[in-house]
N, C-alpha and C positions, 0 to 999 in steps of 0.2 A: 451528409446530406439529412435533413430530417426527414422522417415519414411520419404523415399525417393523416388519419381517418375522420372524416370530420361524421359527428353523429346526428341523429334526427335532428332536426330544428326544433325550437320551441316556440317560433314565430311570435316573440315578444313585443316587437315594431314593425312597421309596413316596410321601412328601409333604411338601410346605412351607407352613407358614402364615405369613402376613403381618399382623400387626397395624400399622393406619395410624392417628396422628394428624396428622389433615388442616388446614394453615393456610393463610393468604394469600399467604405467599412460598416458604415450608418444610414437609415432611412429615417427621416423624419416623416411623421403621420398625424392629420389631421382628420378627427370623426366629428360627423354630423349625422344625427341619429333623426327620422322623421322630420326634416326639415330645420328644425330647433337651431339654435346658434352653435356651429360649431365648439367642438371641446378644445382645451389645451393641445397643444401639438406633442407629442413624445417621440423620443428619438430611441430607434430598436437599433437589432442586428438581425441579421436576414432570418437567424432562425427565430428569433423574437418577434420577426413580422408575421412570419409565417403562423407561429401559435395564436397570436391575436387575432390573425384574417379568421382562421377557423373558429375561433371563440364568437365573432362576429356573426358568422353562419347560423349557428344556436339560436342566435336572439333573432334571425329576422331571415327569410327566404330569398329576399332581396338584398345583397349586397354588392356593390357597385365600387370599384377603385379606379383610378387614374394616376399615370404619373409620365413628365416629360421625356421624349425620344430623346436618347443621348447615346453615350459610349458604352452602355450595357444592353444595348439592343434589345432583344426581346423576352430572353430568360423569364423575368419576373411575368410579364403576360404569359406566356404559356404555362409555367406553374401554376399561375391564379385560374386560368381556364380550365386545369387539369382539376383543380380543384372546385370547378362547376360555379367561379364567381366570374363573373361578367367584369371586364378589364377594358380599358382603352389607352392606350399611349396616343400622346397628343404635342403637338409641335408646341416648342419651346418657345416660352414667352417674357417679355419684360413685365414683372407685375407692378413695379414702380407707376403706377397711374397717375400719380401728383407730383412725379419728378422730384420726390425729395432726396433722391440718390441713396433711400434703404434698401437692401437686398440683404435678404437671410435666408436661409434654410427653413425656419418656421412660418417665414411668411408666403414663401413658395407654395408649401404644404399647404395651408391654411388656402391661400389663392385657388390651386386646384381644389381643392374640395367646394368650396362656396361657389366654384365655375360648374361644377360638374350637374345637368340637368336631367330630369327624368321626362321622354325617355331622351338619350344622348341624340340618338339618329330617329328621323323623321321620314316618313315616307310621301316622296311627292310624286306630281305627274309623271305617268310612264312608268310606275313602277322603282324609280331609283330611290336611293338613300340619300339624305341631305343629313350633314351635320350641325345641329343646332345649337344656340347660343354663344358662347365666348370662347370655348374652347374649339380646335380643329383636330381631327383626326389624323393619324398616321396609320398605312396598313403595314400588316405583318407579310415580308417578303415570301414565307412560306406556306 
């Protein structure tokens, strides 16, 4: 297991969003800085992902990540929370909105990143939280 201690943030950016398509061996990661066009999707191992996320913390105080719920449970979610990163586990979706039959890990990661909005949850009447935007959250059972 990788031990990581994030240091002080230099806060170069307002926010960084990471959309992650998680698989057994690799993670596909799309990064968007301050609402700009998402950058090229990168393929990483678990350890590379953890180091990458900590590097993002050095660039901003507002790193937000998301990935689709699946067979991997909430391990990644809990690890991000331990690092002080806001993470959302969302319901799996078919991102092929145009019906082209195109589906791959890079497209999934980019779609997650592009649809992750700030703030992800907004307060509604009665103090309840409502998930906004195209993504729907999944609650951690613990």
